[in-house]
Biopython code that builds the backbone (N, CA, C, O; Angstrom):
import numpy as np
from Bio.PDB.StructureBuilder import StructureBuilder

atoms = [
    (1, "UNK", "N", (-12.138, -123.479, 78.756)),
    (1, "UNK", "CA", (-11.203, -122.541, 79.334)),
    (1, "UNK", "C", (-11.811, -121.947, 80.601)),
    (1, "UNK", "O", (-12.949, -121.478, 80.588)),
    (2, "UNK", "N", (-11.077, -121.967, 81.656)),
    (2, "UNK", "CA", (-11.561, -121.429, 82.929)),
    (2, "UNK", "C", (-11.537, -119.911, 82.893)),
    (2, "UNK", "O", (-10.613, -119.303, 82.352)),
    (3, "UNK", "N", (-12.552, -119.315, 83.468)),
    (3, "UNK", "CA", (-12.589, -117.852, 83.496)),
    (3, "UNK", "C", (-12.203, -117.375, 84.884)),
    (3, "UNK", "O", (-12.547, -117.995, 85.891)),
    (4, "UNK", "N", (-11.491, -116.275, 84.920)),
    (4, "UNK", "CA", (-11.051, -115.709, 86.186)),
    (4, "UNK", "C", (-12.070, -114.722, 86.720)),
    (4, "UNK", "O", (-13.186, -114.618, 86.211)),
    (5, "UNK", "N", (-11.681, -114.024, 87.720)),
    (5, "UNK", "CA", (-12.533, -113.029, 88.345)),
    (5, "UNK", "C", (-12.574, -111.776, 87.468)),
    (5, "UNK", "O", (-11.531, -111.297, 87.022)),
    (6, "UNK", "N", (-13.759, -111.253, 87.222)),
    (6, "UNK", "CA", (-13.875, -110.034, 86.437)),
    (6, "UNK", "C", (-13.546, -108.828, 87.310)),
    (6, "UNK", "O", (-13.441, -108.942, 88.532)),
    (7, "UNK", "N", (-13.383, -107.669, 86.666)),
    (7, "UNK", "CA", (-13.076, -106.458, 87.416)),
    (7, "UNK", "C", (-14.217, -106.126, 88.379)),
    (7, "UNK", "O", (-13.971, -105.737, 89.521)),
    (8, "UNK", "N", (-15.445, -106.277, 87.930)),
    (8, "UNK", "CA", (-16.610, -106.004, 88.780)),
    (8, "UNK", "C", (-16.623, -106.922, 89.996)),
    (8, "UNK", "O", (-16.884, -106.476, 91.113)),
    (9, "UNK", "N", (-16.343, -108.204, 89.777)),
    (9, "UNK", "CA", (-16.302, -109.152, 90.885)),
    (9, "UNK", "C", (-15.187, -108.805, 91.865)),
    (9, "UNK", "O", (-15.366, -108.901, 93.080)),
    (10, "UNK", "N", (-14.036, -108.401, 91.332)),
    (10, "UNK", "CA", (-12.908, -108.022, 92.178)),
    (10, "UNK", "C", (-13.249, -106.792, 93.008)),
    (10, "UNK", "O", (-12.951, -106.745, 94.201)),
    (11, "UNK", "N", (-13.865, -105.805, 92.389)),
    (11, "UNK", "CA", (-14.270, -104.589, 93.103)),
    (11, "UNK", "C", (-15.240, -104.935, 94.225)),
    (11, "UNK", "O", (-15.085, -104.453, 95.348)),
    (12, "UNK", "N", (-16.233, -105.762, 93.936)),
    (12, "UNK", "CA", (-17.212, -106.160, 94.975)),
    (12, "UNK", "C", (-16.528, -106.899, 96.124)),
    (12, "UNK", "O", (-16.823, -106.657, 97.294)),
    (13, "UNK", "N", (-15.610, -107.803, 95.775)),
    (13, "UNK", "CA", (-14.901, -108.574, 96.802)),
    (13, "UNK", "C", (-14.067, -107.654, 97.699)),
    (13, "UNK", "O", (-14.097, -107.785, 98.923)),
    (14, "UNK", "N", (-13.326, -106.726, 97.091)),
    (14, "UNK", "CA", (-12.521, -105.782, 97.871)),
    (14, "UNK", "C", (-13.404, -104.907, 98.749)),
    (14, "UNK", "O", (-13.070, -104.642, 99.904)),
    (15, "UNK", "N", (-14.522, -104.460, 98.206)),
    (15, "UNK", "CA", (-15.439, -103.608, 98.965)),
    (15, "UNK", "C", (-15.990, -104.342, 100.180)),
    (15, "UNK", "O", (-16.066, -103.772, 101.269)),
    (16, "UNK", "N", (-16.373, -105.598, 100.002)),
    (16, "UNK", "CA", (-16.907, -106.386, 101.118)),
    (16, "UNK", "C", (-15.843, -106.652, 102.180)),
    (16, "UNK", "O", (-16.095, -106.487, 103.374)),
    (17, "UNK", "N", (-14.660, -107.062, 101.742)),
    (17, "UNK", "CA", (-13.584, -107.394, 102.685)),
    (17, "UNK", "C", (-13.107, -106.192, 103.487)),
    (17, "UNK", "O", (-12.741, -106.337, 104.653)),
    (18, "UNK", "N", (-13.105, -105.007, 102.882)),
    (18, "UNK", "CA", (-12.590, -103.815, 103.544)),
    (18, "UNK", "C", (-13.686, -102.873, 104.034)),
    (18, "UNK", "O", (-13.416, -101.739, 104.430)),
    (19, "UNK", "N", (-14.908, -103.353, 104.003)),
    (19, "UNK", "CA", (-16.063, -102.587, 104.490)),
    (19, "UNK", "C", (-16.101, -101.179, 103.899)),
    (19, "UNK", "O", (-16.146, -100.185, 104.624)),
    (20, "UNK", "N", (-16.082, -101.116, 102.576)),
    (20, "UNK", "CA", (-16.195, -99.841, 101.870)),
    (20, "UNK", "C", (-17.174, -100.020, 100.720)),
    (20, "UNK", "O", (-17.588, -101.139, 100.417)),
    (21, "UNK", "N", (-17.543, -98.915, 100.079)),
    (21, "UNK", "CA", (-18.469, -99.041, 98.962)),
    (21, "UNK", "C", (-17.709, -99.417, 97.681)),
    (21, "UNK", "O", (-16.484, -99.314, 97.610)),
    (22, "UNK", "N", (-18.471, -99.853, 96.680)),
    (22, "UNK", "CA", (-17.877, -100.300, 95.417)),
    (22, "UNK", "C", (-17.114, -99.178, 94.721)),
    (22, "UNK", "O", (-16.089, -99.419, 94.083)),
    (23, "UNK", "N", (-17.618, -97.950, 94.846)),
    (23, "UNK", "CA", (-16.985, -96.817, 94.179)),
    (23, "UNK", "C", (-15.575, -96.582, 94.733)),
    (23, "UNK", "O", (-14.643, -96.318, 93.973)),
    (24, "UNK", "N", (-15.425, -96.676, 96.042)),
    (24, "UNK", "CA", (-14.112, -96.483, 96.671)),
    (24, "UNK", "C", (-13.158, -97.614, 96.291)),
    (24, "UNK", "O", (-11.975, -97.370, 96.051)),
    (25, "UNK", "N", (-13.658, -98.843, 96.237)),
    (25, "UNK", "CA", (-12.826, -99.985, 95.863)),
    (25, "UNK", "C", (-12.374, -99.862, 94.410)),
    (25, "UNK", "O", (-11.224, -100.167, 94.094)),
    (26, "UNK", "N", (-13.262, -99.422, 93.529)),
    (26, "UNK", "CA", (-12.922, -99.236, 92.120)),
    (26, "UNK", "C", (-11.886, -98.120, 91.965)),
    (26, "UNK", "O", (-10.962, -98.233, 91.159)),
    (27, "UNK", "N", (-12.044, -97.046, 92.736)),
    (27, "UNK", "CA", (-11.087, -95.937, 92.689)),
    (27, "UNK", "C", (-9.712, -96.405, 93.160)),
    (27, "UNK", "O", (-8.693, -96.007, 92.595)),
    (28, "UNK", "N", (-9.681, -97.250, 94.196)),
    (28, "UNK", "CA", (-8.424, -97.804, 94.681)),
    (28, "UNK", "C", (-7.723, -98.617, 93.592)),
    (28, "UNK", "O", (-6.520, -98.463, 93.377)),
    (29, "UNK", "N", (-8.471, -99.480, 92.907)),
    (29, "UNK", "CA", (-7.880, -100.289, 91.840)),
    (29, "UNK", "C", (-7.342, -99.426, 90.707)),
    (29, "UNK", "O", (-6.259, -99.686, 90.184)),
    (30, "UNK", "N", (-8.095, -98.404, 90.328)),
    (30, "UNK", "CA", (-7.656, -97.495, 89.271)),
    (30, "UNK", "C", (-6.370, -96.774, 89.677)),
    (30, "UNK", "O", (-5.437, -96.652, 88.884)),
    (31, "UNK", "N", (-6.336, -96.301, 90.920)),
    (31, "UNK", "CA", (-5.163, -95.586, 91.413)),
    (31, "UNK", "C", (-3.947, -96.519, 91.474)),
    (31, "UNK", "O", (-2.839, -96.121, 91.115)),
    (32, "UNK", "N", (-4.154, -97.743, 91.923)),
    (32, "UNK", "CA", (-3.063, -98.720, 91.984)),
    (32, "UNK", "C", (-2.490, -98.986, 90.596)),
    (32, "UNK", "O", (-1.272, -99.034, 90.429)),
    (33, "UNK", "N", (-3.353, -99.159, 89.605)),
    (33, "UNK", "CA", (-2.856, -99.420, 88.257)),
    (33, "UNK", "C", (-2.137, -98.202, 87.684)),
    (33, "UNK", "O", (-1.131, -98.353, 86.989)),
    (34, "UNK", "N", (-2.639, -96.991, 87.965)),
    (34, "UNK", "CA", (-1.968, -95.772, 87.508)),
    (34, "UNK", "C", (-0.572, -95.640, 88.109)),
    (34, "UNK", "O", (0.387, -95.320, 87.408)),
    (35, "UNK", "N", (-0.467, -95.890, 89.413)),
    (35, "UNK", "CA", (0.828, -95.804, 90.097)),
    (35, "UNK", "C", (1.777, -96.872, 89.551)),
    (35, "UNK", "O", (2.957, -96.599, 89.332)),
    (36, "UNK", "N", (1.269, -98.076, 89.333)),
    (36, "UNK", "CA", (2.108, -99.162, 88.809)),
    (36, "UNK", "C", (2.665, -98.802, 87.433)),
    (36, "UNK", "O", (3.841, -99.043, 87.158)),
    (37, "UNK", "N", (1.838, -98.234, 86.578)),
    (37, "UNK", "CA", (2.279, -97.851, 85.232)),
    (37, "UNK", "C", (3.323, -96.745, 85.303)),
    (37, "UNK", "O", (4.371, -96.837, 84.663)),
    (38, "UNK", "N", (3.043, -95.700, 86.078)),
    (38, "UNK", "CA", (3.971, -94.566, 86.175)),
    (38, "UNK", "C", (5.310, -94.979, 86.760)),
    (38, "UNK", "O", (6.355, -94.593, 86.238)),
    (39, "UNK", "N", (5.297, -95.759, 87.836)),
    (39, "UNK", "CA", (6.537, -96.171, 88.488)),
    (39, "UNK", "C", (7.349, -97.127, 87.622)),
    (39, "UNK", "O", (8.575, -97.031, 87.577)),
    (40, "UNK", "N", (6.682, -98.044, 86.936)),
    (40, "UNK", "CA", (7.397, -98.968, 86.064)),
    (40, "UNK", "C", (8.027, -98.215, 84.902)),
    (40, "UNK", "O", (9.157, -98.502, 84.506)),
    (41, "UNK", "N", (7.298, -97.257, 84.362)),
    (41, "UNK", "CA", (7.816, -96.456, 83.255)),
    (41, "UNK", "C", (9.001, -95.607, 83.706)),
    (41, "UNK", "O", (9.990, -95.484, 82.983)),
    (42, "UNK", "N", (8.903, -95.022, 84.903)),
    (42, "UNK", "CA", (9.933, -94.116, 85.420)),
    (42, "UNK", "C", (11.158, -94.866, 85.947)),
    (42, "UNK", "O", (12.286, -94.553, 85.566)),
    (43, "UNK", "N", (10.945, -95.853, 86.820)),
    (43, "UNK", "CA", (12.044, -96.531, 87.517)),
    (43, "UNK", "C", (12.391, -97.908, 86.963)),
    (43, "UNK", "O", (13.429, -98.470, 87.311)),
    (44, "UNK", "N", (11.538, -98.455, 86.107)),
    (44, "UNK", "CA", (11.805, -99.770, 85.544)),
    (44, "UNK", "C", (11.307, -100.926, 86.387)),
    (44, "UNK", "O", (11.395, -102.080, 85.968)),
    (45, "UNK", "N", (10.783, -100.632, 87.576)),
    (45, "UNK", "CA", (10.272, -101.706, 88.433)),
    (45, "UNK", "C", (9.185, -101.157, 89.362)),
    (45, "UNK", "O", (9.264, -100.018, 89.821)),
    (46, "UNK", "N", (8.165, -101.988, 89.632)),
    (46, "UNK", "CA", (7.126, -101.656, 90.603)),
    (46, "UNK", "C", (6.806, -102.923, 91.378)),
    (46, "UNK", "O", (6.432, -103.936, 90.789)),
    (47, "UNK", "N", (6.949, -102.870, 92.691)),
    (47, "UNK", "CA", (6.739, -104.039, 93.541)),
    (47, "UNK", "C", (5.336, -103.992, 94.143)),
    (47, "UNK", "O", (4.923, -102.986, 94.720)),
    (48, "UNK", "N", (4.617, -105.104, 93.995)),
    (48, "UNK", "CA", (3.341, -105.291, 94.676)),
    (48, "UNK", "C", (3.651, -106.256, 95.813)),
    (48, "UNK", "O", (3.777, -107.459, 95.579)),
    (49, "UNK", "N", (3.778, -105.749, 97.048)),
    (49, "UNK", "CA", (4.203, -106.600, 98.166)),
    (49, "UNK", "C", (3.347, -107.863, 98.307)),
    (49, "UNK", "O", (2.117, -107.800, 98.308)),
    (50, "UNK", "N", (4.015, -108.992, 98.425)),
    (50, "UNK", "CA", (3.334, -110.264, 98.611)),
    (50, "UNK", "C", (2.835, -110.887, 97.328)),
    (50, "UNK", "O", (2.353, -112.019, 97.352)),
    (51, "UNK", "N", (2.931, -110.189, 96.202)),
    (51, "UNK", "CA", (2.415, -110.712, 94.942)),
    (51, "UNK", "C", (3.516, -110.867, 93.894)),
    (51, "UNK", "O", (3.655, -111.929, 93.287)),
    (52, "UNK", "N", (4.292, -109.812, 93.684)),
    (52, "UNK", "CA", (5.354, -109.871, 92.690)),
    (52, "UNK", "C", (5.780, -108.485, 92.267)),
    (52, "UNK", "O", (5.530, -107.505, 92.970)),
    (53, "UNK", "N", (6.426, -108.404, 91.111)),
    (53, "UNK", "CA", (6.892, -107.107, 90.642)),
    (53, "UNK", "C", (6.743, -106.995, 89.134)),
    (53, "UNK", "O", (6.919, -107.966, 88.397)),
    (54, "UNK", "N", (6.414, -105.786, 88.694)),
    (54, "UNK", "CA", (6.418, -105.439, 87.281)),
    (54, "UNK", "C", (7.815, -104.951, 86.951)),
    (54, "UNK", "O", (8.361, -104.115, 87.672)),
    (55, "UNK", "N", (8.404, -105.456, 85.874)),
    (55, "UNK", "CA", (9.760, -105.089, 85.500)),
    (55, "UNK", "C", (9.790, -104.714, 84.030)),
    (55, "UNK", "O", (9.287, -105.447, 83.178)),
    (56, "UNK", "N", (10.388, -103.561, 83.741)),
    (56, "UNK", "CA", (10.578, -103.135, 82.357)),
    (56, "UNK", "C", (11.890, -103.734, 81.881)),
    (56, "UNK", "O", (12.915, -103.585, 82.545)),
    (57, "UNK", "N", (11.869, -104.413, 80.733)),
    (57, "UNK", "CA", (13.068, -105.075, 80.219)),
    (57, "UNK", "C", (13.243, -104.758, 78.741)),
    (57, "UNK", "O", (12.274, -104.507, 78.024)),
    (58, "UNK", "N", (14.496, -104.773, 78.299)),
    (58, "UNK", "CA", (14.816, -104.531, 76.884)),
    (58, "UNK", "C", (15.017, -105.876, 76.207)),
    (58, "UNK", "O", (15.797, -106.702, 76.681)),
    (59, "UNK", "N", (14.326, -106.096, 75.115)),
    (59, "UNK", "CA", (14.483, -107.327, 74.348)),
    (59, "UNK", "C", (15.318, -107.005, 73.109)),
    (59, "UNK", "O", (14.970, -106.099, 72.351)),
    (60, "UNK", "N", (16.402, -107.726, 72.896)),
    (60, "UNK", "CA", (17.315, -107.475, 71.777)),
    (60, "UNK", "C", (16.664, -107.842, 70.444)),
    (60, "UNK", "O", (15.712, -108.621, 70.390)),
    (61, "UNK", "N", (17.202, -107.262, 69.371)),
    (61, "UNK", "CA", (16.776, -107.632, 68.027)),
    (61, "UNK", "C", (17.209, -109.078, 67.781)),
    (61, "UNK", "O", (18.237, -109.523, 68.292)),
    (62, "UNK", "N", (16.414, -109.801, 66.996)),
    (62, "UNK", "CA", (16.745, -111.208, 66.743)),
    (62, "UNK", "C", (16.125, -111.662, 65.431)),
    (62, "UNK", "O", (15.277, -110.984, 64.850)),
    (63, "UNK", "N", (16.565, -112.810, 64.990)),
    (63, "UNK", "CA", (16.001, -113.414, 63.787)),
    (63, "UNK", "C", (14.849, -114.320, 64.193)),
    (63, "UNK", "O", (14.931, -115.046, 65.183)),
    (64, "UNK", "N", (13.774, -114.268, 63.411)),
    (64, "UNK", "CA", (12.622, -115.120, 63.651)),
    (64, "UNK", "C", (12.195, -115.764, 62.344)),
    (64, "UNK", "O", (12.878, -115.623, 61.330)),
    (65, "UNK", "N", (11.091, -116.459, 62.358)),
    (65, "UNK", "CA", (10.572, -117.094, 61.145)),
    (65, "UNK", "C", (9.101, -116.743, 60.981)),
    (65, "UNK", "O", (8.339, -116.713, 61.947)),
    (66, "UNK", "N", (8.723, -116.481, 59.744)),
    (66, "UNK", "CA", (7.319, -116.282, 59.423)),
    (66, "UNK", "C", (6.657, -117.654, 59.515)),
    (66, "UNK", "O", (7.060, -118.561, 58.788)),
    (67, "UNK", "N", (5.652, -117.844, 60.383)),
    (67, "UNK", "CA", (5.076, -119.178, 60.564)),
    (67, "UNK", "C", (4.343, -119.706, 59.325)),
    (67, "UNK", "O", (4.206, -120.918, 59.161)),
    (68, "UNK", "N", (3.871, -118.806, 58.452)),
    (68, "UNK", "CA", (3.155, -119.266, 57.262)),
    (68, "UNK", "C", (4.095, -119.704, 56.151)),
    (68, "UNK", "O", (3.880, -120.737, 55.516)),
    (69, "UNK", "N", (5.145, -118.908, 55.918)),
    (69, "UNK", "CA", (6.048, -119.208, 54.797)),
    (69, "UNK", "C", (7.348, -119.871, 55.240)),
    (69, "UNK", "O", (8.010, -120.528, 54.437)),
    (70, "UNK", "N", (7.717, -119.710, 56.497)),
    (70, "UNK", "CA", (8.958, -120.289, 57.002)),
    (70, "UNK", "C", (10.183, -119.453, 56.685)),
    (70, "UNK", "O", (11.296, -119.835, 57.046)),
    (71, "UNK", "N", (10.004, -118.309, 56.012)),
    (71, "UNK", "CA", (11.162, -117.481, 55.667)),
    (71, "UNK", "C", (11.643, -116.695, 56.881)),
    (71, "UNK", "O", (10.835, -116.271, 57.707)),
    (72, "UNK", "N", (12.962, -116.498, 56.994)),
    (72, "UNK", "CA", (13.507, -115.750, 58.130)),
    (72, "UNK", "C", (13.131, -114.268, 58.043)),
    (72, "UNK", "O", (13.111, -113.681, 56.962)),
    (73, "UNK", "N", (12.836, -113.679, 59.201)),
    (73, "UNK", "CA", (12.530, -112.249, 59.274)),
    (73, "UNK", "C", (13.308, -111.644, 60.439)),
    (73, "UNK", "O", (13.637, -112.337, 61.402)),
    (74, "UNK", "N", (13.595, -110.364, 60.345)),
    (74, "UNK", "CA", (14.302, -109.654, 61.408)),
    (74, "UNK", "C", (13.259, -109.073, 62.363)),
    (74, "UNK", "O", (12.369, -108.335, 61.938)),
    (75, "UNK", "N", (13.366, -109.402, 63.642)),
    (75, "UNK", "CA", (12.480, -108.855, 64.667)),
    (75, "UNK", "C", (13.228, -107.735, 65.360)),
    (75, "UNK", "O", (14.342, -107.936, 65.845)),
    (76, "UNK", "N", (12.624, -106.554, 65.409)),
    (76, "UNK", "CA", (13.283, -105.371, 65.974)),
    (76, "UNK", "C", (13.413, -105.468, 67.490)),
    (76, "UNK", "O", (12.658, -106.185, 68.147)),
    (77, "UNK", "N", (14.373, -104.741, 68.030)),
    (77, "UNK", "CA", (14.537, -104.636, 69.485)),
    (77, "UNK", "C", (13.360, -103.833, 70.033)),
    (77, "UNK", "O", (12.849, -102.935, 69.363)),
    (78, "UNK", "N", (12.933, -104.159, 71.249)),
    (78, "UNK", "CA", (11.842, -103.414, 71.858)),
    (78, "UNK", "C", (11.877, -103.543, 73.371)),
    (78, "UNK", "O", (12.551, -104.407, 73.930)),
    (79, "UNK", "N", (11.132, -102.659, 74.012)),
    (79, "UNK", "CA", (10.996, -102.690, 75.459)),
    (79, "UNK", "C", (9.712, -103.431, 75.798)),
    (79, "UNK", "O", (8.663, -103.160, 75.214)),
    (80, "UNK", "N", (9.789, -104.363, 76.737)),
    (80, "UNK", "CA", (8.635, -105.153, 77.150)),
    (80, "UNK", "C", (8.465, -105.052, 78.663)),
    (80, "UNK", "O", (9.387, -104.655, 79.376)),
    (81, "UNK", "N", (7.288, -105.414, 79.140)),
    (81, "UNK", "CA", (7.019, -105.438, 80.574)),
    (81, "UNK", "C", (6.789, -106.886, 80.980)),
    (81, "UNK", "O", (6.027, -107.610, 80.339)),
    (82, "UNK", "N", (7.456, -107.299, 82.051)),
    (82, "UNK", "CA", (7.317, -108.659, 82.563)),
    (82, "UNK", "C", (6.796, -108.585, 83.997)),
    (82, "UNK", "O", (7.036, -107.611, 84.711)),
    (83, "UNK", "N", (6.081, -109.627, 84.403)),
    (83, "UNK", "CA", (5.641, -109.715, 85.790)),
    (83, "UNK", "C", (6.345, -110.900, 86.407)),
    (83, "UNK", "O", (6.211, -112.029, 85.935)),
    (84, "UNK", "N", (7.095, -110.643, 87.465)),
    (84, "UNK", "CA", (7.815, -111.707, 88.174)),
    (84, "UNK", "C", (7.082, -111.998, 89.474)),
    (84, "UNK", "O", (6.961, -111.130, 90.338)),
    (85, "UNK", "N", (6.601, -113.207, 89.603)),
    (85, "UNK", "CA", (5.816, -113.615, 90.761)),
    (85, "UNK", "C", (6.731, -113.806, 91.961)),
    (85, "UNK", "O", (7.818, -114.369, 91.839)),
    (86, "UNK", "N", (6.284, -113.332, 93.125)),
    (86, "UNK", "CA", (7.040, -113.486, 94.370)),
    (86, "UNK", "C", (7.136, -114.964, 94.745)),
    (86, "UNK", "O", (6.227, -115.747, 94.469)),
    (87, "UNK", "N", (8.235, -115.327, 95.368)),
    (87, "UNK", "CA", (8.492, -116.721, 95.733)),
    (87, "UNK", "C", (7.383, -117.279, 96.632)),
    (87, "UNK", "O", (6.911, -118.393, 96.408)),
    (88, "UNK", "N", (6.966, -116.516, 97.643)),
    (88, "UNK", "CA", (5.924, -116.977, 98.565)),
    (88, "UNK", "C", (4.606, -117.208, 97.835)),
    (88, "UNK", "O", (3.889, -118.165, 98.126)),
    (89, "UNK", "N", (4.291, -116.333, 96.889)),
    (89, "UNK", "CA", (3.055, -116.481, 96.110)),
    (89, "UNK", "C", (3.124, -117.715, 95.233)),
    (89, "UNK", "O", (2.162, -118.478, 95.146)),
    (90, "UNK", "N", (4.255, -117.909, 94.586)),
    (90, "UNK", "CA", (4.434, -119.063, 93.709)),
    (90, "UNK", "C", (4.283, -120.368, 94.498)),
    (90, "UNK", "O", (3.641, -121.310, 94.034)),
    (91, "UNK", "N", (4.882, -120.413, 95.694)),
    (91, "UNK", "CA", (4.800, -121.620, 96.517)),
    (91, "UNK", "C", (3.386, -121.839, 97.063)),
    (91, "UNK", "O", (2.967, -122.981, 97.247)),
    (92, "UNK", "N", (2.651, -120.757, 97.322)),
    (92, "UNK", "CA", (1.281, -120.890, 97.818)),
    (92, "UNK", "C", (0.347, -121.423, 96.717)),
    (92, "UNK", "O", (-0.566, -122.201, 96.993)),
    (93, "UNK", "N", (0.586, -120.997, 95.474)),
    (93, "UNK", "CA", (-0.272, -121.398, 94.363)),
    (93, "UNK", "C", (0.106, -122.785, 93.846)),
    (93, "UNK", "O", (-0.765, -123.627, 93.626)),
    (94, "UNK", "N", (1.390, -123.018, 93.656)),
    (94, "UNK", "CA", (1.867, -124.283, 93.117)),
    (94, "UNK", "C", (3.003, -124.818, 93.980)),
    (94, "UNK", "O", (4.173, -124.673, 93.624)),
    (95, "UNK", "N", (2.669, -125.435, 95.110)),
    (95, "UNK", "CA", (3.725, -125.918, 96.012)),
    (95, "UNK", "C", (4.558, -127.025, 95.360)),
    (95, "UNK", "O", (4.073, -127.793, 94.529)),
    (96, "UNK", "N", (5.824, -127.076, 95.766)),
    (96, "UNK", "CA", (6.717, -128.121, 95.269)),
    (96, "UNK", "C", (6.280, -129.448, 95.847)),
    (96, "UNK", "O", (5.831, -129.529, 96.990)),
    (97, "UNK", "N", (6.418, -130.484, 95.045)),
    (97, "UNK", "CA", (5.978, -131.822, 95.493)),
    (97, "UNK", "C", (7.057, -132.531, 96.236)),
    (97, "UNK", "O", (6.859, -133.662, 96.682)),
]
sb = StructureBuilder()
sb.init_structure("model")
sb.init_model(0)
sb.init_chain("A")
sb.init_seg("    ")
for serial, (resi, resn, name, xyz) in enumerate(atoms, 1):
    if name == "N":
        sb.init_residue(resn, " ", resi, " ")
    sb.init_atom(name, np.array(xyz, "f"), 0.0, 1.0, " ", f" {name:<3s}", serial, name[0])
structure = sb.get_structure()
């Protein structure tokens, strides 16, 4: 399994690219995540320009199956968070053939 960039690596990379110290880069990431959570909770959507958007969605109640026994079970309705990737980002990562 391939491993991605850790938070520490991301902080160092941001600090180097923007000529700031690691503490400021880490504070920026923390603030960005706090704003994303608050805005998504409040408005139902948070856009990260050039990357995508966090969207709060309601998932309806439905019937499912217990994978061990195969018996039907009722799955309750709930609110979930989805991330929708921006078209430009999707094409940059996985271009159409």
